[in-house]
FIMI-771663 format. One record per residue (C-alpha): residue in one letter; x, y, z. Coordinates in Angstrom, 2 decimals. Layout:
<atoms>
  res        X        Y        Z
    A        X        Y        Z
...
</atoms>
This chain:
<atoms>
  res        X        Y        Z
    X   168.93   112.78    73.78
    X   165.16   113.15    74.25
    X   163.67   110.57    76.58
    X   160.68   108.69    75.19
    X   157.47   109.59    76.98
    X   154.39   107.42    76.94
    X   151.24   108.98    75.47
    X   148.91   110.48    78.05
    X   146.15   108.13    76.95
    X   148.19   105.10    78.06
    X   148.74   106.68    81.45
    X   144.99   107.08    81.82
    X   144.25   103.39    81.27
    X   145.19   102.33    84.83
    X   143.02   105.17    86.20
    X   140.05   104.04    84.11
    X   140.53   100.41    85.07
    X   140.90   101.23    88.76
    X   137.72   103.28    88.97
    X   135.77   100.90    86.75
    X   136.38    98.16    89.32
    X   135.89   100.29    92.44
    X   132.79   102.08    91.12
    X   131.24    98.75    90.11
    X   131.75    97.37    93.62
    X   130.20   100.53    95.07
    X   127.29   100.19    92.64
    X   126.62    96.58    93.61
    X   126.59    97.44    97.31
    X   124.49   100.59    96.95
    X   122.12    99.11    94.37
    X   121.49    96.02    96.49
    X   120.94    98.09    99.64
    X   118.52   100.38    97.80
    X   116.60    97.41    96.41
    X   116.19    95.92    99.88
    X   115.18    99.33   101.21
    X   112.57    99.87    98.48
    X   111.04    96.43    99.04
    X   110.88    97.09   102.80
    X   109.38   100.51   102.17
    X   106.68    99.09    99.89
    X   105.76    96.52   102.53
    X   105.65    99.15   105.27
    X   103.50   101.45   103.14
    X   101.00    98.71   102.23
    X   100.66    97.66   105.87
    X   100.16   101.24   107.06
    X    97.53   101.93   104.43
    X    95.55    98.86   105.51
    X    95.89    99.75   109.22
    X    95.22   103.48   109.35
    X    94.78   103.49   113.11
    X    98.53   102.82   113.46
    X    99.09   106.58   113.03
    X    98.41   106.94   116.77
    X   101.55   104.91   117.49
    X   103.69   107.42   115.55
    X   104.78   109.30   118.72
    X   106.05   106.06   120.29
    X   107.79   105.09   117.05
    X   109.42   108.51   116.94
    X   110.61   108.16   120.53
    X   112.06   104.71   119.75
    X   113.96   105.95   116.68
    X   115.15   109.02   118.58
    X   116.34   106.90   121.51
    X   118.25   104.48   119.26
    X   119.99   107.36   117.51
    X   120.68   109.02   120.86
    X   122.31   105.87   122.22
    X   123.99   104.49   119.08
    X   123.79   107.01   116.28
    X   125.42   110.23   117.44
    X   128.42   109.80   115.08
    X   126.09   109.47   112.06
    X   123.14   111.66   113.08
    X   124.17   114.40   110.60
    X   123.21   112.07   107.72
    X   123.75   113.53   104.26
    X   125.56   116.50   105.74
    X   128.13   114.17   107.30
    X   128.92   112.75   103.85
    X   129.24   116.22   102.32
    X   131.50   117.37   105.15
    X   133.69   114.27   104.79
    X   134.13   114.93   101.07
    X   135.18   118.53   101.68
    X   137.25   117.84   104.77
    X   138.12   114.12   105.10
    X   138.67   113.01   108.69
    X   137.63   109.43   109.31
    X   135.69   106.65   107.59
    X   131.92   106.95   107.97
    X   130.79   104.33   110.52
    X   129.05   101.33   108.96
    X   126.31   101.64   111.57
    X   124.86   104.48   109.46
    X   123.40   101.84   107.10
    X   121.19    99.84   109.50
    X   120.31   102.91   111.55
    X   119.03   105.04   108.67
    X   117.42   102.02   106.99
    X   115.53   100.97   110.12
    X   114.73   104.54   111.14
    X   113.24   105.39   107.74
    X   111.18   102.20   107.45
    X   109.77   102.75   110.96
    X   108.97   106.37   110.11
    X   107.01   105.25   107.05
    X   105.41   102.29   108.83
    X   103.73   104.54   111.38
    X   102.93   107.52   109.16
    X   105.64   110.21   109.20
    X   105.87   112.40   106.11
    X   109.42   111.72   104.94
    X   111.13   110.64   101.74
    X   113.65   108.01   100.72
    X   116.54   109.76    98.94
    X   118.37   110.58   102.15
    X   118.35   106.95   103.20
    X   119.64   105.65    99.87
    X   122.35   108.31    99.66
    X   123.52   107.66   103.21
    X   123.60   103.90   102.66
    X   125.47   104.33    99.38
    X   128.01   106.71   100.89
    X   128.58   104.67   104.05
    X   128.95   101.38   102.18
    X   131.31   102.97    99.67
    X   133.48   104.41   102.43
    X   134.08   100.95   103.87
    X   136.21   100.28   100.77
    X   138.67   103.01   101.75
    X   140.90   100.68   103.75
    X   140.27    97.66   101.52
    X   141.64    99.44    98.46
    X   144.09   101.55   100.51
    X   142.80   104.78    99.02
    X   144.33   108.18    99.67
    X   142.23   111.12   100.88
    X   141.71   112.49    97.39
    X   140.51   109.12    96.13
    X   138.30   108.76    99.20
    X   136.50   111.95    98.23
    X   135.73   110.47    94.82
    X   134.67   107.18    96.45
    X   132.10   108.98    98.62
    X   130.79   110.92    95.64
    X   130.37   107.67    93.72
    X   128.43   106.22    96.67
    X   126.10   109.23    96.72
    X   125.52   108.92    92.97
    X   124.86   105.20    93.21
    X   122.37   105.60    96.04
    X   120.45   108.40    94.34
    X   120.35   106.67    90.94
    X   119.20   103.31    92.28
    X   116.39   104.66    94.44
    X   114.84   106.83    91.70
    X   115.81   104.93    88.55
    X   117.56   107.98    87.08
    X   121.21   107.01    86.46
    X   122.34   110.13    84.60
    X   120.71   112.49    87.08
    X   122.13   110.41    89.93
    X   125.66   110.72    88.57
    X   125.38   114.49    88.19
    X   123.72   114.85    91.59
    X   126.77   113.31    93.26
    X   128.96   115.90    91.52
    X   126.70   118.92    91.92
    X   125.33   118.63    95.46
    X   128.67   119.38    97.15
    X   128.98   123.06    96.27
    X   126.76   125.74    94.76
    X   127.92   126.61    91.26
    X   130.81   124.17    91.05
    X   131.32   120.57    89.97
    X   134.36   118.28    90.16
    X   134.96   116.66    86.80
    X   137.73   114.40    88.09
    X   134.96   112.31    89.68
    X   132.75   112.24    86.58
    X   133.77   108.78    85.36
    X   133.49   107.01    88.75
    X   130.15   108.69    89.52
    X   128.72   107.85    86.11
    X   129.80   104.21    86.29
    X   128.52   103.85    89.85
    X   125.14   105.43    89.03
    X   124.50   103.43    85.84
    X   125.58   100.09    87.31
    X   123.69   100.69    90.59
    X   120.50   101.36    88.64
    X   120.98    98.12    86.73
    X   121.67    96.23    89.94
    X   118.39    97.50    91.39
    X   116.50    96.45    88.27
    X   118.16    93.02    88.40
    X   116.86    92.60    91.95
    X   113.35    93.28    90.63
    X   112.86    96.94    91.56
    X   110.07    98.71    89.67
    X   110.08   102.49    89.58
    X   106.96   104.64    89.26
    X   106.17   105.69    85.70
    X   104.91   109.25    85.23
    X   103.02   110.14    82.04
    X   103.02   113.68    80.66
    X   100.08   113.73    78.27
    X   100.84   117.08    76.61
    X   103.86   119.37    76.32
    X   103.41   122.97    75.19
    X   105.66   124.12    72.33
    X   108.53   126.46    73.11
    X   107.06   129.89    72.39
    X   107.00   133.37    73.91
    X   104.15   132.71    76.33
    X   105.29   129.24    77.40
    X   108.76   130.57    78.20
    X   107.39   133.54    80.18
    X   104.94   131.23    81.98
    X   107.57   128.70    83.06
    X   109.87   131.50    84.24
    X   107.01   132.76    86.44
    X   106.31   129.21    87.60
    X   110.03   128.66    88.27
    X   110.08   131.71    90.54
    X   107.19   130.29    92.56
    X   108.84   126.85    92.66
    X   112.06   128.41    93.92
    X   110.22   130.27    96.67
    X   108.52   127.01    97.66
    X   111.90   125.30    97.91
    X   113.25   128.22    99.93
    X   110.33   128.13   102.38
    X   110.62   124.36   102.78
    X   114.35   124.37   103.47
    X   114.22   127.38   105.80
    X   111.23   126.10   107.77
    X   112.74   122.64   108.22
    X   116.08   124.00   109.48
    X   114.47   126.55   111.77
    X   112.09   124.05   113.32
    X   114.99   121.66   113.86
    X   117.03   124.39   115.56
    X   114.03   125.41   117.66
    X   113.47   121.84   118.84
    X   117.13   121.45   119.79
    X   116.99   124.70   121.72
    X   113.87   123.99   123.77
    X   113.82   120.16   123.96
    X   117.11   119.02   125.43
    X   116.42   115.26   125.37
    X   116.61   114.18   121.69
    X   114.11   111.26   121.80
    X   111.39   113.64   122.99
    X   111.60   115.68   119.78
    X   110.17   113.06   117.39
    X   107.71   112.02   120.11
    X   106.30   115.56   120.15
    X   106.43   115.70   116.36
    X   104.57   112.41   116.18
    X   101.81   113.76   118.43
    X   101.43   116.82   116.17
    X   101.39   114.78   112.94
    X    98.97   112.12   114.25
    X    96.61   114.77   115.64
    X    96.70   116.75   112.39
    X    96.02   113.62   110.31
    X    92.97   112.91   112.46
    X    91.78   116.53   112.47
    X    91.97   117.20   108.72
    X    91.79   113.61   107.41
    X    95.33   114.14   106.15
    X    96.29   110.58   105.20
    X    97.21   111.81   101.73
    X    99.97   113.95   103.28
    X   101.89   111.19   105.09
    X   104.39   108.67   103.75
    X   105.82   109.14   100.28
    X   102.56   110.31    98.71
    X   103.26   108.61    95.37
    X    99.53   108.09    94.53
    X    98.89   111.83    94.85
    X   101.94   112.64    92.72
    X   100.67   110.30    90.00
    X    97.19   111.80    90.31
    X    98.58   115.30    89.78
    X    99.74   114.20    86.30
    X    96.27   112.93    85.42
    X    93.58   115.21    86.89
    X    93.42   118.52    88.78
    X    94.10   118.13    92.51
    X    93.23   120.31    95.49
    X    95.16   123.62    95.26
    X    96.20   123.35    98.93
    X    97.76   119.89    98.66
    X   101.28   121.32    98.31
    X   100.83   123.28   101.55
    X    99.55   120.22   103.38
    X   102.51   118.09   102.31
    X   104.96   120.86   103.12
    X   103.56   121.31   106.63
    X   103.52   117.60   107.44
    X   107.05   117.09   106.08
    X   108.54   120.11   107.84
    X   107.13   118.86   111.17
    X   108.29   115.27   110.54
    X   111.86   116.13   109.48
    X   112.23   119.13   111.76
    X   111.40   117.06   114.84
    X   113.82   114.27   114.00
    X   112.11   111.56   111.96
    X   114.46   109.81   109.54
    X   114.09   109.73   105.77
    X   114.70   112.13   102.93
    X   113.43   115.43   101.63
    X   113.37   114.78    97.91
    X   110.17   112.74    97.39
    X   108.15   115.20    99.51
    X   109.66   117.96    97.35
    X   108.49   116.04    94.26
    X   104.99   115.95    95.80
    X   105.05   119.67    96.66
    X   106.29   120.61    93.20
    X   103.91   118.36    91.26
    X   100.79   119.48    93.15
    X   101.84   123.14    93.08
    X   102.43   122.90    89.32
    X    99.07   121.22    88.89
    X    97.38   124.06    90.80
    X    99.12   126.81    88.81
    X    98.53   125.30    85.36
    X    95.08   126.89    84.78
    X    96.40   130.30    85.85
    X    99.28   130.10    83.37
    X    97.24   128.42    80.60
    X    99.60   125.45    80.43
    X    98.83   121.70    80.37
    X    98.54   120.59    84.01
    X   100.46   117.34    83.45
    X   103.35   119.29    81.94
    X   103.49   121.87    84.73
    X   103.15   119.13    87.33
    X   106.19   117.44    85.80
    X   108.15   120.70    85.73
    X   107.21   121.46    89.32
    X   108.25   117.93    90.26
    X   111.88   118.70    89.38
    X   112.01   122.48    89.78
    X   111.14   122.70    93.48
    X   113.85   120.12    94.11
    X   116.27   122.17    91.99
    X   115.72   125.21    94.18
    X   115.77   123.40    97.51
    X   118.85   121.28    96.76
    X   120.76   123.76    94.54
    X   121.18   121.11    91.84
    X   119.73   122.58    88.61
    X   121.75   120.47    86.17
    X   120.85   117.16    87.84
    X   117.16   118.07    87.89
    X   117.14   119.10    84.23
    X   118.61   115.72    83.33
    X   116.11   114.03    85.64
    X   113.24   115.74    83.82
    X   114.44   114.30    80.52
    X   114.98   110.83    82.01
    X   111.56   110.69    83.69
    X   109.34   112.61    81.29
    X   111.07   112.51    77.90
    X   113.19   114.95    75.88
    X   110.29   117.12    74.67
    X   109.90   118.69    78.11
    X   113.63   119.42    78.43
    X   113.83   123.09    77.27
    X   110.94   124.36    79.39
    X   111.96   122.25    82.39
    X   115.49   123.67    82.13
    X   114.19   127.26    82.23
    X   112.03   126.56    85.30
    X   114.77   124.65    87.14
    X   117.32   127.42    86.60
    X   114.83   130.13    87.63
    X   113.99   128.12    90.76
    X   117.68   127.62    91.55
    X   118.37   131.36    91.31
    X   115.33   132.49    93.29
    X   115.90   130.07    96.18
    X   119.02   132.02    97.11
    X   121.94   130.74    99.13
    X   119.97   128.33   101.25
    X   119.03   124.70   100.83
    X   118.09   121.40   102.42
    X   121.76   120.39   102.81
    X   123.34   122.92   105.17
    X   126.80   121.34   104.69
    X   126.84   122.47   101.04
    X   129.59   124.94   100.26
    X   129.52   128.07    98.16
    X   131.48   127.37    95.00
    X   130.35   130.46    93.09
    X   127.68   132.90    94.26
    X   124.39   132.78    92.36
    X   124.53   136.51    91.66
    X   126.80   139.52    92.11
    X   126.67   139.45    95.89
    X   130.08   138.07    96.83
    X   130.35   135.20    99.28
    X   133.61   133.48   100.24
    X   134.31   130.21    98.46
    X   133.86   127.05   100.54
    X   131.63   128.83   103.05
    X   129.03   126.40   104.43
    X   125.40   127.30   103.76
    X   124.75   127.00   107.47
    X   127.30   129.76   108.13
    X   126.06   132.29   105.56
    X   123.67   134.07   107.94
    X   126.43   134.52   110.51
    X   128.80   135.78   107.81
    X   126.25   138.37   106.67
    X   125.59   139.54   110.23
    X   129.32   139.98   110.70
    X   129.55   142.00   107.46
    X   126.63   144.21   108.53
    X   128.20   144.82   111.93
    X   131.54   145.72   110.38
    X   129.83   148.25   108.09
    X   128.00   149.79   111.06
    X   131.26   150.01   113.02
    X   133.00   151.63   110.05
    X   130.23   154.24   109.64
    X   130.24   154.89   113.39
    X   134.02   155.38   113.31
    X   133.75   157.86   110.43
    X   131.13   159.91   112.30
    X   133.32   160.12   115.42
    X   136.19   161.44   113.33
</atoms>
């Protein structure tokens, strides 16, 4: 006698209900934290802009943030990389102290003039707050992975006002060339609800206007491929320079609080020397300007230099908004050379440099559509994918794993980006040893 089996759809109902509730709680926590953070950031930015002389206190602010992290924040100092590592290899719940530490550290960095972003803060707050639900809901390790991914999606979506891109970012950022679809529903719910929570708290996101979009034609496709290659190289340089400066500081400056103090001296001195106030903070006014009128062709280099020094020496914040600035101003500068509308290429650069630096082409394509409208989608997609390919196996998140190599060169699955250079050196040495052995024979 055949035993009656319930339809698969009925078995999925408890799963949907469970994650609808959990993801909504995550969204409320992350969306509320992001709203508070954005309000604090706006206040800090306004105060700094009306008191420009405060830039000279940046070294002391950096020392204070560095000292607090040195004394209290060692377990959470890895930031976004800690969340990514916990998703791949769950060990213990992310300490709740990550939330006030990264929130306070980022606001102080902006208050005194460091060139940092805001995505890292929102993602870390979202992930840390979400992880506190692990014990409350008695979640297993596999469910905890999904919970952290939902927190990342909620934080990203609520800070930028891009719920669909935020959901995909939480799925895509973990590994190059691979996404986990079992977390799609929780991440999507968390991102959409978190965005709505932020709006309910009164958050207003910057509106970018693309005045003209070139039609999809032979030249426009060739031009955005060329631009995408440049955007990818920019993302590669940014990520590599930031990591190398960070490693250099750790090697030669043993006492962690001294690193941001030295970085603060360099940034403050450079701001005074070149009148570089446009290169500190988020730089939103310059990003908006790049959509409206031509900007200085060296603005992207200025922002890159200031951000690399700020992040590489230990100031807290994110990389994404500076990458938006770099991409938008670089696109603006290249538009006349490629005979494309500068507002369109600024918009494409806005997302494409981020695509290359973060290895998240799908999320950035969706972000382009959400921020700038569907008309720009095809050309933005081409540039984002070209940027993603050209940037190689590097990125701003060194805890990312290799899911699938970007090209024919084979890399082991689940290899951390930070370990790729060592893996390649080992391969090269093995080849040399093999050739040497053959010659001796």
